[in-house]
N, C-alpha and C positions, 0 to 999 in steps of 0.2 A: 311792764307796760304791754308787752305782747300778750301775756296771760289775761290781762284785763280786757284787751281788745277782743280776744277770743271769747271771753265770757260775755261780752256785749253782742256777740254773734258774728264777728268777722275773723276768719282764720287765715292769716297771712301765709302760714306754712302750706295750707291746702292750695292756695292760689299759686304759690311758687311750684308746687308739685304738678299742678295742672299744666303750667307753662312748660315744665320739663317734658311731660308726656306728649304735648302737642308740637314741640319744637321741630322734630324731624319732619312731620307732615307739612308744617309751614315752610320750612327751608326747601322742601322738595319742589316748591312752586317758584323758586327764585332763579333768575337768569342774570346775565351780566348787567342788566339795567338797574338792578336793585343794589343801591349803595349802602343803605342802612335799613334794616327790617326789624324783626322781632328782638326786643331787648333795648332798642333805641327809644328815646323819648318821642321821636318823630320818624316815620319812614321816609326814605329818600329814593327817588326814582329818576334815572338819567334818560331824558327823552331822546337824546341823540343816540344812545345805545339801543333804544327801542325802535329806531328806524322810522321816526315820524316823518311826514312829508313836507311839501313846500309851504302849504298854508294849513297847518294842523289846527283843528278845533277840538278842545277838550270837552268831553261830554260826561256829566256826573249824575249819579242817581243814588238815593238812599231809600231803603225799604226794609220790611221785615216779613216774617212768615205768619203773623197774626196768631190766631188761636189754634193753628195746626200744632203748635207746641204742646197744647193740652192733650191732643191725641197721641203724640209721641210719648208724653209722660205716662199716660194711661196704659200704653202698650209696653212701656219700658224699652223703647227702641229710639235711639238718638242718632243713628248714622245717616239718616236720610234728610233731616230738616236743614242741615248745613248745605247740602246740595241744592235743596229747594231755594234757599236764600240766594246763593250765587247765580243760579240759572235764571231766577226771576229778574235779578238786577242786570245780568247780561242781556236778556231779552228787552229790557226797558231801554237801554242805550242803543241796542241794535236797531230799534225803531227810528233813531236819528241817523242810522248808517254807520255807527261807531263800532270799532273792535275794542275789546277790553284791554286795559293796561295793568291796572292793579286794583286790589280789593282790601277793605278793612272790615273786620267783624266786631260785633259787640254781643257778649253773652252775660246775662245778669240773672241772679237767683237769690232767694233768701239765704240759702246755705249752699256753698259750692260742693258738688260731688265731682271729684277729680276725674273719675272714669267717664262720667256723663259728659263733662266739658271736653275731654279729649276726643270722645266719639263725635261730638257736634263739630268741633274744629277740624277733625279728620275728614268729615264730610265736606266742609267748606274747602279744604285743601284738595280733595278729590275733584270737585267741580272746577276749581281754579286751574288745576293741571289740565283738565280736559279742554278748557277754554283758552289755554295759553295765557293765563292771567296770574300775575304774582300776588300772593297773599302777603301784603306788605306789613301788616300789623293789625292791632285791634285792642280790645279792652275786655277784661274779665272782671266783673264786679259782683261782690257779695253784699247784698243790701237787706238785712233782716228788717222786718216791719213794713218794707215797701212791697215785697212779693210774698205771696202766700206760700206756706211750706210745700215743697214738692214741685212748685211751678218755676218756670224759667222764661226768660225773654231772649229773643234772638233778632238782631238787626244787622245791617251792613251797608257800606257805601262802596260804590264802584266808580272808577274813573276810566274812561276810554278815549279814543281819538278817531277823528275822521277828517279827511281832506275837505276843505270848505266846499269845493265844487261837487263833492260826492254826497253831501248831506241830504237826508230825507226828512220830510216828504218833498218831492219835486213840485214845482209850481204848476206843472202841466196836467195834473190830475183832472179828469173831466168826465162828463156823462158818456156812458158807453164803455168805459174801462171795465175790465173784469176784476172780480174779487175772488182770489184763491184762498183756500184755508189749509194750513198745516195743522194736523190733528193734535189735540191735547192728550196727555197721558192719564188724565183724570181731572180732579178739581184744581190741580196745581196748588196755589197758596191763597185762594180766595173763597169766601162763602162758608168758612168753617164754623162760625158762630151758629148759623142756621143748620149746617150739616150735622154738627155735634148734637144739637137739640133733637133733630129727627132721628139720628142714630141711637140716641139714648133709649128709644122705645124698644129696640130689639137687642141692643148691646153691640159692642165692637166684635164680639166673637161669633155673632150670627153669620151664617153662610147662605143667604138667599140664592135661589137657583139662578137668578139673572146675573149674579156676580161670577158665575162659571168657576166655582171651586174656591174662590177667594173669600176671606172674611170681610166684613164691613170695615174693620180697622185696617186691614191690609190695603184695601182699595182706597181708603182715605189717606194713607201714607204713601201712595204712589208718587214718585219723584216728579217734581215740576220739570218739564222738558226744557232743554236749551236748544234754540233754533239757529245757533251761530253757523253751523256747517251747512244746513239746508238753505239758509238765506244766502250764504256765499255762493252756493251752487246755482241758485235761482238768479242771483245778480249777474253771474257770469254768462248766463244763457239768454236772458231777456232784459229789456229796459225796465227795471223795477222802479215804480213811481212812488210807492208809499207802503208802510207797514203799520199794523195796529196790533199791539199785544193785548189780548183779551183777558183782563184781570178784574178787579173789583168794579162793579157796574155793568159787567158783561158786554155783549156785542152792542147793545143799545147806547151805552155811554162811551165806549172806547173807540169804536170805529169812527165816529164823527170827529174825534181828536186828530185824525190823520187826514181829514178832508178840508179843502178850502171852504170858506164861508159860503153858505147857500146850497151846497151839494149834500146829497144823502146817498142811500144805498138800499137795494132790495136784496134780501137773503132768502134763498130758496129752501124751504123745508124738504128734508129727505135727500139733500144733495151730499150729505156726509154722514158718517156713523157717530151716533151719540154714545159716549162711554157708558158702560153698564152702571157705574156708580151714580152717574147723573140721573139715569132712568129710574134707578132705585129710589133716590132721594126725592125726586119729583112725585113718584107714585106714593111713597110712604108718607111724605109730607103734604100730599094733596095740593101741590103748588100750581098756581095758574101759569100759563105759558109766559106771560109778561114777567112774573116774579122769578121764574126759573131762569130766563134769559137775562135778567138784570143781576141775579145773584151768582150764577155759575157760568163757566165758559161754554158749557154744553157741547164740548168737543172741538170748539173753535179756538185752538190755542194761539195761533198767530195768523193774521190775515194779511195778504199781500195784494197790492193793486198793480196790475200790469195792463198794457194795451190789449184790447180784445183779440187782435190778430196774432198775438204771440202766445195765446193760451196753450196750443198744442205743443209748442216748443218747451214751454214752462213745465207742463205735465210730464213730458218725456224726460226732462232733466231731473225732476223731483217727483217720482211716481206716486208717492203717498199723498201728494197735494190733490185737492179737489176744487173744481170751479163751483163756488157756492152762491155767486150773485153778481150784481152789476152796480156801477155808480150811476146815480140819477141826478137830475136837476132839481129834485124835490128834497128839501132838508129832512134829516132824520133817517132812522133805519127802520125798515118794515120787513116783516116776515111774510113771504108769499107762497 
């Protein structure tokens, strides 16, 4: 039966070998709160051992890294996309004020490459350790006929916790509040279908001058930043009112998600540095400003809303942050 299954395209032995290779990395993320992890039918996490508070609210999110997987496959580099996945998910629940508790990953391909899977999950474990998050379990699936040969898919689910009274956004966001930006490390995990199309004109090995010695492929694989530490520092320094993780839809679609109905924001051109890869893609693709800011983060990785009178304190606490705009009484986001 096993031979027949392998002939049909599913190699159980390869899946077991992949799990053996990733087991040490996965277990390195475990602490006393993990009661059952890899190998169990379901992961078990002790909230008491995790030190949750008086009125804990669980916050969960599921996401993937999109077609960035195709860039990784083209370059034969798989150690970064796992970190992208975790960091993206951590940032998403961070917007609600939550800290991560545990993570589950899903890797699927037409045919499992055990070394590839181990590298991907190793990256997941690296990011989980950095975020103090347990990699509780996951799934590795071999599905011939569903995925094209050489392609793979990567997704994950994160669960975090926040005290109810500390949830974000706060209800007192209002006109005149300042918008601060924490810079992105590049495209992060959004806009890759367009980015790949544009990059195909020169190829991933091209090294245009504006990328300062990096190839297009290297710039596209820059790891999606995690803002957990920076937000914690900011929150300890000033009354943080809201956060917006700038992902698919860019600043135009994501910032309004953090605002009360009827409010908007102005974002000041030139108030921050745009990553070279974004500049390159906009120029090479001849993109309009509207399309660029809807598709890419354009350097605005995470936006934080704070009272205007606390800006100097905030910037002293997190020097890489920049004041990039203001909250307004007019709905929508405008570049000024």
